[in-house]
PASEBA-1860 file (N, C-alpha, C; in nm, 3 decimals):
! residues 75
1> XXXXXXXX> 3.085/-0.310/6.508/3.001/-0.394/6.425/2.875/-0.437/6.500 ~ 2.881/-0.434/6.631/2.763/-0.470/6.711/2.651/-0.369/6.687 ~ 2.689/-0.243/6.670/2.587/-0.139/6.648/2.516/-0.156/6.514 ~ 2.583/-0.220/6.419/2.520/-0.244/6.289/2.397/-0.333/6.306 ~ 2.406/-0.433/6.391/2.290/-0.521/6.415/2.174/-0.441/6.471 ~ 2.203/-0.350/6.561/2.097/-0.264/6.617/2.040/-0.173/6.509 ~ 2.127/-0.119/6.426/2.081/-0.032/6.317/1.990/-0.108/6.222 ~ 2.024/-0.234/6.196/1.941/-0.316/6.106/1.800/-0.330/6.164
9> XXXXXXXX> 1.792/-0.358/6.294/1.662/-0.370/6.360/1.584/-0.240/6.355 ~ 1.651/-0.129/6.379/1.584/0.001/6.373/1.538/0.034/6.232 ~ 1.619/-0.001/6.134/1.581/0.023/5.994/1.453/-0.054/5.960 ~ 1.446/-0.179/6.005/1.326/-0.258/5.978/1.203/-0.198/6.046 ~ 1.221/-0.152/6.171/1.109/-0.089/6.242/1.060/0.036/6.171 ~ 1.152/0.109/6.110/1.117/0.235/6.041/1.083/0.214/5.894 ~ 1.078/0.089/5.852/1.047/0.054/5.713/1.147/0.114/5.615 ~ 1.274/0.114/5.654/1.381/0.161/5.567/1.448/0.039/5.503
17> XXXXXXXX> 1.514/0.058/5.390/1.575/-0.056/5.322/1.686/-0.121/5.404 ~ 1.672/-0.246/5.431/1.772/-0.321/5.507/1.901/-0.339/5.426 ~ 1.890/-0.337/5.294/2.007/-0.354/5.209/2.111/-0.245/5.232 ~ 2.066/-0.124/5.264/2.160/-0.016/5.291/2.247/-0.048/5.412 ~ 2.188/-0.104/5.514/2.262/-0.140/5.635/2.355/-0.257/5.605 ~ 2.310/-0.352/5.524/2.395/-0.465/5.487/2.517/-0.417/5.409 ~ 2.496/-0.322/5.319/2.606/-0.265/5.242/2.705/-0.194/5.335 ~ 2.652/-0.122/5.432/2.736/-0.052/5.529/2.819/-0.153/5.608
25> XXXXXXXX> 2.757/-0.261/5.651/2.827/-0.364/5.727/2.938/-0.428/5.643 ~ 2.909/-0.457/5.519/3.006/-0.514/5.426/3.124/-0.419/5.408 ~ 3.094/-0.291/5.387/3.198/-0.190/5.367/3.285/-0.173/5.491 ~ 3.223/-0.162/5.607/3.299/-0.147/5.730/3.386/-0.269/5.758 ~ 3.337/-0.387/5.721/3.417/-0.508/5.736/3.543/-0.504/5.650 ~ 3.529/-0.454/5.528/3.644/-0.441/5.439/3.743/-0.340/5.497 ~ 3.693/-0.228/5.548/3.780/-0.126/5.605/3.853/-0.180/5.728 ~ 3.783/-0.253/5.813/3.846/-0.310/5.933/3.956/-0.409/5.894
33> XXXXXXXX> 3.930/-0.490/5.792/4.030/-0.585/5.747/4.151/-0.513/5.687 ~ 4.127/-0.407/5.612/4.236/-0.329/5.554/4.322/-0.266/5.663 ~ 4.257/-0.212/5.765/4.333/-0.154/5.877/4.419/-0.259/5.945 ~ 4.364/-0.377/5.963/4.440/-0.485/6.025/4.560/-0.521/5.938 ~ 4.538/-0.528/5.808/4.646/-0.563/5.715/4.759/-0.460/5.718 ~ 4.724/-0.332/5.718/4.825/-0.227/5.710/4.891/-0.192/5.842 ~ 4.821/-0.205/5.953/4.873/-0.153/6.079/4.916/-0.259/6.181 ~ 4.892/-0.384/6.153/4.937/-0.490/6.244/5.052/-0.566/6.180
41> XXXXXXXX> 5.130/-0.636/6.260/5.235/-0.720/6.202/5.174/-0.822/6.107 ~ 5.247/-0.851/5.998/5.195/-0.943/5.897/5.169/-1.081/5.957 ~ 5.060/-1.141/5.914/5.019/-1.273/5.959/4.964/-1.346/5.837 ~ 5.002/-1.471/5.819/4.953/-1.549/5.704/4.801/-1.561/5.703 ~ 4.739/-1.557/5.820/4.594/-1.568/5.830/4.523/-1.454/5.757 ~ 4.583/-1.337/5.757/4.519/-1.222/5.691/4.507/-1.247/5.540 ~ 4.603/-1.317/5.481/4.594/-1.348/5.339/4.473/-1.435/5.309 ~ 4.445/-1.529/5.399/4.329/-1.617/5.380/4.199/-1.538/5.387
49> XXXXXXXX> 4.195/-1.438/5.476/4.073/-1.360/5.490/4.058/-1.255/5.380 ~ 4.169/-1.212/5.322/4.163/-1.114/5.213/4.129/-1.177/5.079 ~ 4.170/-1.300/5.058/4.152/-1.364/4.928/4.007/-1.364/4.878 ~ 3.908/-1.402/4.958/3.771/-1.399/4.907/3.727/-1.259/4.865 ~ 3.776/-1.158/4.932/3.740/-1.021/4.893/3.803/-0.985/4.760 ~ 3.927/-1.026/4.742/3.997/-0.997/4.618/3.931/-1.069/4.500 ~ 3.893/-1.193/4.521/3.838/-1.275/4.414/3.693/-1.240/4.381 ~ 3.616/-1.195/4.480/3.475/-1.177/4.452/3.411/-1.060/4.523
57> XXXXXXXX> 3.480/-0.949/4.535/3.421/-0.838/4.610/3.293/-0.789/4.544 ~ 3.290/-0.782/4.412/3.168/-0.736/4.346/3.058/-0.841/4.356 ~ 3.095/-0.968/4.366/2.996/-1.073/4.385/2.923/-1.050/4.517 ~ 2.997/-1.011/4.620/2.934/-0.983/4.749/2.836/-0.868/4.740 ~ 2.870/-0.766/4.664/2.781/-0.653/4.647/2.657/-0.696/4.570 ~ 2.676/-0.776/4.468/2.561/-0.823/4.390/2.471/-0.912/4.474 ~ 2.530/-0.991/4.562/2.451/-1.078/4.649/2.358/-0.997/4.737 ~ 2.402/-0.878/4.779/2.319/-0.794/4.863/2.207/-0.727/4.785
65> XXXXXXXX> 2.208/-0.741/4.654/2.103/-0.680/4.575/2.126/-0.533/4.547 ~ 2.247/-0.486/4.568/2.274/-0.344/4.551/2.291/-0.305/4.405 ~ 2.312/-0.402/4.320/2.326/-0.374/4.177/2.203/-0.302/4.127 ~ 2.086/-0.331/4.185/1.961/-0.269/4.141/1.957/-0.120/4.177 ~ 2.025/-0.082/4.288/2.015/0.054/4.337/2.115/0.149/4.275 ~ 2.224/0.096/4.219/2.330/0.180/4.168/2.350/0.155/4.019 ~ 2.389/0.258/3.945/2.411/0.237/3.801/2.529/0.145/3.777 ~ 2.532/0.082/3.660/2.637/-0.015/3.630/2.774/0.049/3.631
73> XXX> 2.784/0.180/3.613/2.914/0.246/3.615/2.981/0.238/3.750 ~ 2.902/0.211/3.856/2.959/0.197/3.991/3.031/0.066/4.008 ~ 3.005/-0.031/3.921/3.062/-0.164/3.935/3.150/-0.193/3.818
END
């Protein structure tokens, strides 16, 4: 995830859309959390971290402004 911050800076220098990097960071965060859930011993804390994703995952995508870039069929 540290490299994502560097990628964001490089994207800005190259005048590329920062939203793409934010979406990538959001997606990788979900994947990392899923891996933790499936491959580590169960912990009550994981439920607390998963709940906001379950309740509002599309809200997070909309917050990033990605709704404008993708057709409504993606959501």
